[in-house]
C-alpha positions in Angstrom: 7.1 -20.3 21.4 9.6 -18.6 19.1 10.0 -15.3 19.6 10.8 -13.3 16.5 12.9 -10.4 16.0 12.8 -7.4 14.1 10.1 -5.2 13.9 7.4 -5.1 10.5 10.5 -3.6 7.3 12.6 -6.9 8.2 13.9 -8.6 5.3 12.2 -5.0 2.9 15.7 -4.1 1.2 14.4 -4.3 -2.2 10.5 -3.3 -1.7 11.4 -0.4 0.3 13.5 1.3 -2.1 12.9 4.1 -5.0 14.5 3.6 -8.6 17.1 6.3 -8.8 15.3 8.7 -11.0 12.5 8.7 -8.5 14.1 9.3 -5.6 13.1 12.8 -3.9 10.1 15.0 -3.2 6.8 13.4 -3.1 4.7 15.1 -5.2 1.3 16.3 -4.6 -0.4 14.6 -7.0 -0.1 11.4 -6.0 -0.7 12.3 -2.1 -3.8 13.5 -3.2 -4.9 10.6 -5.3 -9.0 10.2 -5.3 -10.5 6.7 -6.0 -14.0 5.8 -5.9 -15.7 2.6 -4.5 -15.0 -0.2 -7.3 -12.0 1.0 -8.7 -9.1 -2.1 -9.3 -6.0 -0.4 -7.5 -2.7 -2.0 -7.5 -0.2 -2.1 -4.1 2.7 -0.4 -4.0 5.2 0.2 -0.6 5.7 4.1 -0.9 8.5 3.9 1.4 9.3 7.8 2.3 5.4 7.4 4.0 4.4 5.6 7.2 1.1 6.2 7.4 -1.2 3.9 5.9 1.3 1.5 5.3 0.2 -2.2 4.7 1.8 -5.0 6.1 4.7 -5.8 3.6 4.0 -9.1 2.4 0.8 -7.7 0.1 3.2 -5.5 -1.9 2.0 -6.6 -5.2 -1.0 -7.3 -5.1 -4.5 -6.0 -6.5 -7.6 -4.7 -4.9 -10.7 -3.0 -5.2 -11.9 0.4 -3.1 -14.4 -0.3 -0.8 -14.8 2.7 1.4 -13.0 5.6 3.1 -11.9 6.1 6.1 -10.1 9.7 7.5 -7.1 10.1 4.6 -6.9 6.5 3.9 -9.1 4.0 1.4 -10.8 0.6 2.3 -9.5 -2.2 0.0 -10.8 -5.7 0.0 -8.2 -7.9 -1.4 -8.1 -11.5 -1.5 -5.6 -13.4 0.0 -5.2 -17.1 -0.7 -9.0 -17.3 -1.3 -9.8 -15.1 2.1 -11.0 -12.3 1.5 -9.0 -9.4 3.2 -9.9 -5.5 4.4 -6.5 -3.4 4.2 -6.7 0.3 5.2 -4.0 2.4 3.3 -2.9 5.7 2.5 -3.4 6.2 -1.5 0.5 7.2 -2.0 0.9 3.7 -1.9 -1.7 2.0 -4.4 -1.4 2.7 -8.3 -5.0 3.1 -10.3 -5.2 -0.1 -12.5 -7.5 -0.3 -15.9 
């Protein structure tokens, strides 16, 4: 059996970098965003926050808010025809219209 070397953050050099003008402190309005069940959200990793982070393969996916669990939201996504549930901190979510 092949042993995987590294952690979840391996091969994420460009996914986990912020654009030049967005570097710095995290704004509190972004940290405490409110979502309601049924809202469409996009998944985008924020490198400054490790809590409530999802697996990097799902970066760029779009899902729906299914509920809340503690500080995180329950997001339902479709991964190649299979329904999956992720628990994501609101800092890693972007509202989709």
